[in-house]
C-alpha positions in Angstrom: -15.2 17.2 30.5 -19.0 17.6 31.1 -22.1 17.7 29.0 -22.2 19.6 25.8 -25.0 22.2 25.8 -26.2 22.9 22.2 -29.0 25.2 21.1 -31.1 23.9 18.2 -32.6 26.5 15.9 -35.7 26.1 13.8 -36.3 26.9 10.1 -33.5 28.1 7.8 -30.2 28.3 9.5 -26.4 28.6 9.1 -24.4 25.7 10.7 -20.9 24.6 11.3 -19.3 23.2 8.2 -17.3 20.7 10.2 -19.8 19.3 12.8 -23.1 20.7 11.5 -24.1 22.2 14.8 -26.5 25.1 14.3 -24.9 28.6 14.3 -27.4 31.3 13.4 -30.8 32.0 11.8 -30.8 33.3 8.2 -32.8 36.3 9.6 -30.0 37.3 12.0 -27.6 38.2 9.2 -26.8 41.9 8.9 -24.5 41.9 5.9 -22.9 39.4 3.5 -20.4 42.0 2.3 -17.5 41.5 4.7 -14.1 40.0 4.0 -11.5 38.2 6.2 -8.1 36.7 5.6 -9.7 33.5 4.2 -12.2 35.3 1.8 -15.8 36.3 2.3 -17.4 36.6 5.7 -20.9 37.3 7.0 -21.8 39.9 9.7 -24.4 38.6 12.3 -26.4 40.1 15.1 -26.8 36.9 17.1 -24.8 33.6 17.0 -25.2 30.4 19.1 -23.2 27.4 20.0 -19.8 29.2 20.2 -17.4 29.9 23.0 -15.0 32.8 23.3 -11.3 32.5 22.5 -8.6 34.9 23.6 -8.8 38.7 23.2 -6.9 40.0 20.2 -6.0 43.3 18.7 -6.4 43.1 15.0 -5.8 45.6 12.2 -8.9 45.4 10.0 -8.7 47.3 6.8 -6.9 50.4 8.1 -8.2 50.6 11.7 -7.4 48.7 14.9 -10.2 46.6 16.5 -10.4 44.5 19.7 -12.0 41.1 18.9 -12.5 37.7 20.5 -12.1 34.6 18.3 -15.2 32.5 18.4 -14.8 28.7 18.7 -17.4 26.1 17.8 -18.6 24.2 20.9 -19.0 21.0 18.8 -15.7 20.6 17.0 -13.4 23.3 18.5 -12.6 25.0 15.2 -12.3 28.8 15.1 -15.3 30.0 13.0 -15.0 33.8 13.3 -14.8 36.6 15.9 -16.9 39.0 17.9 -16.1 42.7 17.9 -15.4 44.0 21.4 -14.5 47.5 20.5 -13.1 49.8 17.9 -11.2 53.1 18.0 -13.2 54.7 15.2 -16.6 56.3 16.0 -18.1 55.4 12.6 -17.5 51.7 13.3 -19.2 51.6 16.8 -22.1 49.7 15.2 -19.9 46.6 15.1 -19.5 46.4 18.9 -21.1 43.1 20.2 -21.7 41.8 16.7 -20.2 38.7 15.1 -18.3 37.8 12.0 -18.5 34.2 10.7 -16.1 33.2 7.9 -18.0 31.9 5.0 -15.7 28.9 4.5 -16.6 27.6 8.0 -20.4 27.7 7.7 -23.1 25.8 5.7 -26.7 26.7 5.1 -29.8 24.6 5.8 -33.3 25.3 4.5 -35.8 23.5 6.8 -35.0 19.8 6.6 -33.0 20.1 3.4 -29.3 20.7 4.0 -26.9 22.2 1.5 -23.5 21.6 3.0 -21.6 22.3 -0.1 -23.4 25.6 -1.0 -21.0 27.8 0.8 -17.5 26.7 -0.3 -14.4 28.5 0.7 -12.8 30.2 -2.3 -9.4 30.0 -0.6 -7.7 27.4 1.5 -9.0 27.9 5.0 -6.5 25.5 6.5 -9.3 23.1 7.5 
């Protein structure tokens, strides 16, 4: 299988709810006002320790987007997606950005970890 390469982030971070691998800095969040099929989601500029899943065409709200699922390198769970393209000009800002489903992430402030702060409001199937 090979060695697992994991990036460790400093300071306040978001991490994987399942395996606690670091996912993103709190400063890299663009918006907390996104929604997905499992509830709330966060919109990020940069995310680490993920690998790409298969390309998918998804109807989001009322427009079609091309996205790639993002899979945790630690535990293999699908944690969100990356926008590859959109057909609407007003949504071009999403290209290359990431959505992480809130029910799949935790928050850590320095050495203190709050793994139950971000709970899924709906059953995420995990």
